[in-house]
C-alpha positions, 0 to 999 in steps of 0.5 A: 905779404909776399905771395908764392906760387908753384910751377907755372901751369900752361894753358892753351886757348884756341882763337879763330880768326875770320879774315875776308872770304871763307879763310879761317886762321886758327891759332894756339895762345899758351897762357901761363896760369899761376896757381898759389901754393903758399904766402907768408903771413906777418908774425910778431917772433916767428915765421908764419905761412898760409899753405893751400892745395886742391887736396890734402896730398897737395897740401902736405907737399906744399907745406914742405915746399913752403917751409924750405922756400921761405928761408931762402936755401943757399944751394950751389948750382940753383938759381932764384927766380921769382924769389923762389929756389929752382934747381935743375935737379934735385939730387937728394932723397929720402923716404918718410913714413910718419904715423901720428893721432890726427891730421895736425900732428901728422903735418907737424910731424912729416915737417919736423921729420924733414926739418931734422933731416935737413940738419942732419945732412945739411939738405934743403927739400924743395919737392915732395912725392906724397905716395900715401896720405890718410888722416894718420899716416903719410908716406912720402919721398922728399927730394932736395940739394945740399946747402951752404946756408940759409938767406933768411934764418934757420928753423928751430921747430914746426909749431902746433901754434894756431894750426888747423887743417880746414878746407875753404871753398874746395881748398884746403888750407893751413896755417903754420908757424915756425920756431926761429 
């Protein structure tokens, strides 16, 4: 099982060190705290990821990121760091507005629209801004870059197979299977 992490979040920790006498030396140390956003799960014939989010907006954003990161887009001018494609600039963007009968269908339709746009424009989307999200509607901007192909495989479709959105220990989670 591979774990994937989002951008490093930094936390500052103040340490107070006393020395002889009354001198007190204060120093700040930055600690890198990695927050998990998705992981790849084993699947017999397709690709399966588990996505996490503190909020539903985070969950949808991480699902989009996970969908494209897991297949390794080849993007000129970008680099791979810790098994992730990292771009200094994501020049391509698209506005998406989807309505669906429920949140599971909304997630599938959101990812399917991004996959469609990827196919039409030869792009991979590595980030998103979720402007509005209800159980039946999403308004978002997805950000990406032109691709020359994919390291792993191109995805055919987002499936409903085993898909459920649930909250476990104050963390939203969804398992998503992609047809390859």
